[in-house]
C-alpha positions in Angstrom: 47.2 -185.9 -83.2 49.7 -184.8 -85.8 50.8 -188.4 -86.5 47.2 -189.5 -86.9 46.3 -186.7 -89.1 49.4 -187.5 -91.3 48.5 -191.1 -91.5 45.0 -190.3 -92.7 46.2 -188.0 -95.4 48.7 -190.5 -96.7 46.1 -193.2 -96.8 43.4 -191.2 -98.7 45.6 -188.9 -100.9 44.2 -188.5 -104.4 45.7 -187.4 -107.7 44.4 -184.3 -109.4 43.5 -185.1 -113.0 43.1 -181.4 -114.1 46.1 -179.4 -113.1 46.1 -175.7 -113.7 48.5 -173.9 -116.0 52.1 -174.9 -115.0 54.1 -172.5 -113.0 56.4 -172.5 -110.0 54.8 -172.7 -106.6 55.3 -169.3 -104.9 54.7 -167.5 -101.8 53.9 -163.7 -101.4 56.8 -163.6 -99.1 59.2 -165.2 -101.6 62.2 -163.3 -102.9 61.6 -164.8 -106.4 58.3 -163.1 -107.5 57.3 -162.6 -111.1 56.8 -159.1 -112.4 53.4 -157.7 -112.2 51.1 -158.1 -115.3 50.8 -155.4 -117.8 47.4 -154.5 -118.5 36.4 -181.9 -83.7 33.3 -183.4 -83.7 30.4 -183.2 -86.1 27.5 -181.2 -84.9 23.8 -181.3 -86.0 22.7 -178.5 -88.2 19.2 -177.5 -88.8 17.2 -180.4 -90.1 16.8 -180.2 -93.8 13.4 -181.2 -95.0 14.2 -181.8 -98.6 15.2 -184.8 -100.7 18.6 -186.3 -99.6 21.5 -184.4 -101.0 24.7 -186.3 -102.0 27.6 -185.3 -99.8 30.4 -183.4 -101.8 33.3 -185.7 -102.9 37.0 -185.0 -103.1 36.6 -185.1 -106.9 34.1 -182.2 -106.7 36.2 -180.2 -104.2 39.6 -180.2 -105.9 41.3 -178.0 -103.3 40.5 -180.6 -100.7 41.4 -183.7 -102.7 44.2 -184.6 -100.3 41.9 -184.8 -97.3 40.6 -188.1 -96.1 36.9 -189.1 -96.6 36.2 -188.7 -93.0 36.1 -184.9 -93.3 33.6 -185.1 -96.1 31.3 -187.3 -94.1 31.0 -184.6 -91.5 29.6 -182.1 -94.1 25.9 -181.1 -94.1 23.9 -178.6 -96.1 23.6 -175.3 -94.2 20.0 -174.7 -95.3 17.2 -176.3 -97.3 17.6 -174.3 -100.5 19.1 -175.6 -103.8 22.9 -175.0 -104.0 23.3 -174.4 -100.2 26.8 -174.3 -98.9 28.1 -177.4 -97.0 29.7 -177.2 -93.6 30.9 -179.4 -90.8 33.5 -179.9 -88.1 35.6 -183.1 -87.6 38.6 -183.6 -85.4 39.3 -179.9 -85.0 39.0 -179.0 -88.7 36.0 -176.9 -89.9 35.1 -177.0 -93.6 32.8 -174.7 -95.5 32.2 -175.6 -99.1 30.3 -173.4 -101.6 28.2 -175.5 -103.9 27.1 -173.7 -107.0 29.9 -174.3 -109.5 27.6 -173.8 -112.5 26.9 -170.2 -111.2 30.5 -169.5 -110.2 29.7 -170.4 -106.6 27.6 -167.2 -106.0 26.1 -166.5 -102.7 22.4 -166.2 -102.4 20.6 -164.4 -99.5 19.8 -167.7 -97.7 23.4 -168.6 -97.7 24.4 -165.4 -95.9 22.2 -166.2 -92.8 23.2 -169.8 -92.8 27.0 -169.0 -92.9 26.6 -166.5 -90.1 24.9 -169.2 -88.0 27.7 -171.6 -89.0 30.4 -169.2 -87.6 28.7 -169.6 -84.2 29.1 -173.4 -84.2 32.9 -173.6 -84.4 33.7 -173.9 -80.8 35.4 -177.3 -81.3 37.4 -176.1 -84.3 41.0 -175.1 -84.5 41.1 -174.3 -88.2 38.4 -173.2 -90.7 39.0 -173.9 -94.4 36.7 -172.2 -97.0 36.7 -173.5 -100.5 34.2 -174.4 -103.4 33.1 -177.0 -105.7 34.5 -177.1 -109.3 37.8 -176.1 -110.7 37.1 -172.7 -112.3 35.8 -170.3 -109.6 36.1 -169.9 -105.9 33.2 -167.4 -105.8 31.6 -164.5 -107.7 30.2 -163.1 -104.5 26.6 -162.0 -103.9 24.2 -163.0 -106.7 23.6 -160.0 -109.1 19.8 -160.5 -109.3 19.5 -160.0 -105.6 21.7 -157.0 -105.1 19.1 -154.3 -105.4 16.3 -156.0 -103.3 18.2 -158.2 -100.9 21.7 -156.8 -100.4 21.7 -155.3 -96.8 24.0 -155.1 -93.9 23.6 -158.9 -93.2 26.1 -159.7 -95.9 28.7 -157.3 -94.3 27.9 -158.6 -90.8 28.5 -162.2 -92.0 31.9 -161.3 -93.4 32.8 -159.3 -90.4 31.9 -162.3 -88.2 34.1 -164.5 -90.3 37.0 -162.0 -90.1 36.7 -162.0 -86.2 36.6 -165.7 -85.7 39.1 -166.6 -82.9 40.8 -169.4 -84.9 43.0 -169.6 -88.0 40.9 -169.3 -91.2 42.2 -170.4 -94.7 40.7 -169.6 -98.1 41.6 -172.4 -100.4 40.9 -170.8 -103.8 40.0 -173.5 -106.2 39.9 -171.0 -109.1 39.3 -167.4 -109.9 37.4 -165.0 -107.6 35.3 -162.0 -108.3 33.2 -159.4 -106.5 32.1 -160.1 -103.0 34.0 -163.4 -103.3 37.2 -161.3 -103.1 36.1 -160.0 -99.7 35.2 -163.4 -98.5 38.7 -164.5 -99.2 40.2 -161.4 -97.6 38.3 -162.1 -94.4 40.5 -165.3 -94.0 43.9 -165.2 -92.4 45.6 -167.1 -95.2 44.8 -167.3 -98.9 46.1 -170.1 -101.1 45.5 -169.9 -104.8 46.4 -171.3 -108.2 48.5 -170.3 -111.2 46.4 -169.0 -114.1 43.7 -167.7 -111.7 42.2 -164.1 -111.8 40.4 -161.7 -109.8 38.5 -158.4 -110.2 36.1 -156.1 -108.2 33.3 -154.9 -110.5 31.5 -152.5 -108.0 32.4 -149.4 -109.8 31.3 -150.8 -113.2 28.0 -151.7 -111.6 27.6 -148.3 -110.0 27.7 -149.8 -106.5 29.6 -148.0 -103.7 31.1 -150.8 -101.8 30.1 -151.3 -98.1 32.4 -150.0 -95.4 33.8 -153.3 -94.1 34.9 -154.4 -97.5 36.7 -151.1 -98.2 38.4 -151.4 -94.8 39.6 -154.9 -95.5 40.9 -154.1 -99.0 43.1 -151.2 -97.5 44.2 -153.1 -94.5 45.0 -156.3 -96.3 46.3 -154.9 -99.6 47.3 -151.3 -98.9 45.8 -148.1 -100.4 47.6 -148.3 -103.7 46.4 -151.8 -104.6 43.0 -151.2 -103.2 42.5 -148.0 -105.3 43.6 -149.9 -108.4 41.2 -152.7 -107.9 38.2 -150.7 -106.6 38.3 -147.6 -108.7 39.2 -149.3 -112.1 37.4 -152.6 -111.9 40.3 -154.1 -113.9 41.1 -157.9 -113.9 44.5 -158.9 -112.5 46.3 -162.3 -112.8 47.8 -164.6 -110.4 51.2 -163.0 -110.5 49.7 -159.6 -109.4 47.4 -161.3 -106.9 50.6 -162.8 -105.2 52.6 -159.5 -105.6 50.0 -157.3 -103.8 49.4 -159.9 -101.0 45.9 -161.1 -102.0 47.5 -164.5 -102.2 50.0 -165.7 -99.6 50.8 -168.7 -101.9 50.1 -169.9 -105.3 50.4 -173.5 -106.6 50.6 -175.1 -110.0 47.8 -177.6 -109.4 44.9 -178.4 -107.2 46.8 -181.4 -105.9 49.7 -179.3 -104.9 47.4 -176.7 -103.2 45.6 -179.4 -101.3 48.8 -181.1 -100.1 50.1 -177.8 -98.9 46.8 -177.2 -97.1 47.1 -180.5 -95.2 50.5 -179.4 -94.1 49.2 -176.1 -92.7 46.2 -177.9 -91.0 48.5 -180.3 -89.3 50.9 -177.5 -88.2 48.0 -175.5 -86.8 46.6 -178.5 -84.8 49.8 -178.5 -82.8 49.5 -174.8 -81.9 48.0 -173.4 -78.7 44.5 -172.3 -79.6 44.2 -169.7 -76.9 47.5 -168.0 -77.9 46.4 -168.0 -81.6 43.1 -166.4 -80.7 44.7 -163.8 -78.5 47.5 -162.9 -81.1 45.0 -162.8 -83.9 42.9 -160.3 -81.9 45.9 -158.1 -81.2 47.2 -158.2 -84.8 43.8 -157.1 -86.0 43.7 -154.2 -83.5 47.2 -153.1 -84.6 46.1 -153.1 -88.3 43.0 -151.0 -87.3 45.1 -148.5 -85.2 43.2 -149.4 -82.1 45.9 -151.6 -80.4 45.3 -152.2 -76.7 48.9 -152.3 -75.3 47.8 -153.2 -71.8 45.6 -156.1 -73.1 48.4 -157.5 -75.2 50.8 -157.2 -72.3 48.4 -159.0 -70.1 48.1 -161.8 -72.6 51.9 -162.1 -72.9 52.3 -162.3 -69.1 49.5 -164.8 -68.8 51.1 -167.1 -71.4 54.4 -166.9 -69.6 52.6 -168.3 -66.5 50.5 -170.8 -68.3 51.0 -174.6 -67.7 50.7 -175.1 -71.4 53.9 -173.1 -72.1 55.8 -175.1 -69.5 54.6 -178.4 -70.9 55.4 -177.4 -74.5 58.8 -176.1 -73.6 59.6 -179.3 -71.7 58.6 -181.5 -74.6 60.6 -179.4 -77.0 63.7 -179.8 -74.8 63.2 -183.5 -74.6 63.0 -183.8 -78.3 66.1 -181.8 -78.8 67.9 -184.0 -76.2 66.9 -187.2 -78.1 68.2 -185.7 -81.4 71.5 -184.7 -79.8 71.9 -188.3 -78.4 71.7 -189.9 -81.8 
């Protein structure tokens, strides 16, 4: 599958015409970090009884510009409303694309229910990538006009559902991120972003006490120090600080570079054992939440030792090594 995936990407790769502010590609685990700033198959969704909506294109989704057109053809609007997110699964890759670039890819009440339903339809997926249309903003979170009347525990439940998916999830941040959009990104296992992007959490400025799941994720993912700075001050931080505190795992100097790196991660994940990934993700989450089940983790370890998959993969690795040695 990896060779086929790589062939499709080479065939359909595109060039980003609007790169972000130049800077060196960096990882949050790099030893050369800048100083902190000063200040498988498509599936039918619900039938949409509205006029035909054009499928998002690679040009509209810059973080996905290196993906082949096949993945875009699998996308369908998740509900009938204007600006609905698009979602689909093709050959093990699930995509969710936010589609309100003019409104900073805000999330409306209808989006929340549709996204929760979408999480339940990913049985054929090995990887989920969440991104957005446009080149300015990944997401500004829940629409401000609906906070008082419509913000309830469904938003938190939708994000909790994303966080607990038994597969690798990647947030491909096509721009800056604000408010509830930051928690959407934190629900993902990996977060790839861009140089010159920013983030802030305005809850304190609005007078909104953030919901429990979001507070927990901020502390677990970023630590109490960074969570306090972001939550209690509502200050904006830049891409260097986002990388330093672990909000970003990597940052890239252009959408093209980000998208190419994304295809590498997708290809690598397709080669991993899905059951082992799901079990280790579960155990890592329980460790972070101080509710680690040592017996369950031990059982998963022993089970993997006895699995046919491990024997087959080790045999294949040995054969590859022998071929290299014989050259």
